[in-house]
C-alpha positions in Angstrom: -16.1 11.5 14.2 -19.3 10.5 16.1 -19.2 7.9 18.6 -21.1 5.7 16.5 -19.0 5.9 13.6 -15.7 5.7 16.1 -17.5 2.3 17.3 -18.0 0.9 13.8 -14.6 1.9 12.7 -13.0 0.2 16.1 -14.8 -2.8 15.2 -13.9 -3.4 11.9 -10.3 -2.6 12.8 -10.6 -5.3 15.6 -12.1 -7.7 13.5 -9.5 -9.5 11.5 -7.3 -12.2 13.2 -3.9 -11.7 12.8 -1.5 -14.6 13.5 2.2 -14.5 15.4 4.1 -14.1 11.9 2.1 -10.6 11.5 2.4 -9.7 15.6 6.2 -10.3 15.4 6.2 -8.0 12.4 4.4 -5.4 14.2 6.5 -5.7 17.3 9.8 -4.9 15.0 7.9 -1.9 13.0 7.5 -0.2 16.5 10.9 -1.0 17.4 12.1 0.7 14.4 9.9 3.3 14.4 7.9 2.7 11.2 4.1 2.9 11.6 2.8 -0.8 9.8 -0.5 -0.6 8.1 -3.4 -1.1 10.2 -5.2 -4.7 11.0 -8.1 -3.5 8.8 -5.8 -2.2 6.0 -3.8 -5.4 6.1 -6.9 -7.5 5.8 -8.1 -5.4 2.8 -4.8 -5.9 1.3 -5.0 -9.7 1.0 -8.6 -9.5 0.1 -7.7 -7.0 -2.8 -4.7 -9.0 -4.0 -6.5 -11.9 -4.4 -9.2 -10.8 -6.1 -7.0 -9.0 -8.4 -5.2 -12.0 -9.5 -2.0 -10.2 -9.6 1.1 -12.3 -10.6 3.6 -9.0 -10.4 3.4 -6.2 -7.7 5.1 -3.2 -6.5 5.2 -2.0 -3.1 6.5 1.8 -2.1 7.2 1.6 1.7 8.6 -1.9 3.0 8.1 -1.0 6.5 9.1 -4.2 8.5 7.1 -6.5 6.2 3.5 -6.2 7.4 2.1 -5.0 4.4 4.1 -7.2 2.1 2.9 -10.5 4.1 -0.6 -9.4 3.9 -0.3 -8.8 0.0 1.9 -12.1 -0.6 -0.7 -14.1 1.3 -3.6 -13.0 -0.8 -1.4 -13.8 -4.0 -0.6 -16.9 -6.1 2.4 -18.9 -5.8 3.7 -17.6 -8.9 3.6 -14.2 -7.9 6.5 -12.1 -7.2 6.5 -8.9 -4.7 9.0 -6.2 -5.5 9.4 -4.0 -2.7 11.1 -0.6 -2.5 12.5 1.0 0.9 15.5 3.5 1.6 16.2 1.9 5.1 18.3 -1.2 4.9 17.1 -1.9 8.5 13.4 -2.1 7.1 14.2 -4.3 4.3 16.1 -6.7 6.9 13.2 -6.8 9.2 10.6 -7.5 6.0 12.9 -10.3 4.9 12.3 -11.8 8.4 8.9 -11.5 8.2 8.6 -13.2 4.8 10.8 -16.2 5.9 8.5 -16.5 8.9 5.3 -16.8 6.8 7.1 -19.1 4.6 7.5 -17.2 1.7 9.9 -18.6 -0.7 13.1 -16.0 -1.6 12.5 -16.5 -5.2 8.6 -14.4 -4.5 10.2 -11.3 -2.9 12.8 -8.8 -4.5 13.8 -6.0 -1.9 15.3 -2.9 -3.4 16.9 -0.5 -1.2 17.3 3.3 -2.6 14.5 6.2 -3.0 11.5 5.3 -4.5 11.4 8.5 -6.8 14.9 7.2 -8.3 14.0 3.4 -8.3 10.4 3.4 -10.2 11.7 5.5 -13.3 14.0 2.3 -13.8 11.0 -0.4 -13.5 9.2 -1.2 -16.8 6.1 0.5 -18.0 2.9 -1.7 -18.3 4.4 -4.5 -16.4 3.0 -4.5 -13.2 -0.7 -5.9 -12.1 -0.8 -4.4 -8.5 1.0 -1.0 -7.1 0.7 -0.1 -3.4 2.0 3.2 -2.1 2.7 3.7 1.5 5.5 5.6 2.2 7.0 9.4 2.1 4.0 10.9 1.8 5.4 14.5 0.5 6.3 12.6 -2.7 2.9 10.7 -3.2 2.0 12.4 -6.1 5.1 11.4 -7.9 4.6 8.0 -7.0 1.1 8.1 -8.0 2.0 9.4 -11.5 4.8 6.7 -11.7 2.3 3.8 -10.6 0.0 4.5 -13.5 2.8 4.2 -16.0 3.8 0.9 -14.5 0.7 -0.6 -13.9 -1.0 -2.8 -17.0 -4.4 -2.3 -18.5 -6.7 -3.8 -15.5 -4.0 -3.4 -13.3 -4.9 -2.0 -9.4 -3.3 1.0 -7.6 -3.9 0.9 -3.9 -2.8 4.4 -1.9 -2.5 3.9 1.8 -3.4 7.0 4.3 -5.6 8.7 1.6 -7.6 10.9 4.4 -4.6 11.8 6.2 -6.0 11.2 9.8 -9.4 12.6 8.6 -8.1 15.9 7.5 -8.7 15.6 4.0 -12.4 15.8 4.6 -12.3 19.0 6.6 -12.0 21.9 4.2 -10.4 24.0 6.9 -7.3 21.7 7.4 -4.6 23.2 5.0 -1.6 21.4 6.2 0.9 20.7 3.6 0.5 16.7 3.8 -3.4 17.3 3.6 -3.2 19.2 0.6 -0.8 16.8 -1.3 -3.2 13.8 -0.2 -6.1 15.9 -1.5 -3.9 16.6 -4.7 -3.3 12.8 -5.1 -6.8 12.2 -4.8 -8.2 14.6 -7.4 -5.4 13.7 -9.7 -6.4 9.8 -9.6 -10.4 10.9 -10.2 -9.6 13.1 -12.8 -7.3 10.9 -14.8 -9.2 9.3 -17.7 -7.4 6.1 -17.7 -8.6 5.1 -14.1 -11.5 4.3 -12.6 -11.2 4.9 -8.9 -13.0 4.4 -5.2 -12.1 6.0 -1.9 -12.6 3.5 1.3 -12.9 4.4 5.0 -10.7 1.6 6.0 -7.7 2.4 8.2 -6.8 5.9 7.6 -8.4 5.7 4.0 -7.3 3.5 1.0 -7.5 5.0 -2.7 -8.2 2.3 -5.2 -8.3 2.7 -8.6 -7.9 0.5 -11.8 -6.4 1.3 -14.8 -8.8 0.8 -17.9 -7.8 -1.2 -20.9 -6.8 1.0 -23.8 -10.1 2.0 -25.8 
């Protein structure tokens, strides 16, 4: 990355303001050894959630609740976030973050388990937004499930789509990099979706499920 691009990226990541709720959630993330979304991605999630007018949301990878709080702050008071994580300590920390953010308990549903096993139990075409941010080796599986879960007009968000910049480097052939390339290719080539890749954070892959024609 050139110095100019690095300066621009650093500026955009530092621009959003985060309150004490998010800062404490970030501290708990680091204590648990889980990487939270960047400040830029968090701000983008709030804007995307608000613009989507989503009522039903699935989050794959709860962490300590940073991304969940960001999503919920963009959603309406009638919306519900279903968040999935294999680690019960993560879910406990996330519930604490939601409580500190003043989110009523009936607006969140935390599910402990492997996403690959939980997602098939969720209803087809029932969700307005799906956010994927966990377990990169299984991103392709999660993406397939997300397309099934989304309503027409629903929004898919995949975090980490650039894999620390390696996706854009043809010489980078690590397994995770290849996985993220394949996820992007599958999304771009899916006739049900229109998509865009944003350089925010470590890359946000966005896609909207088209209405049936």
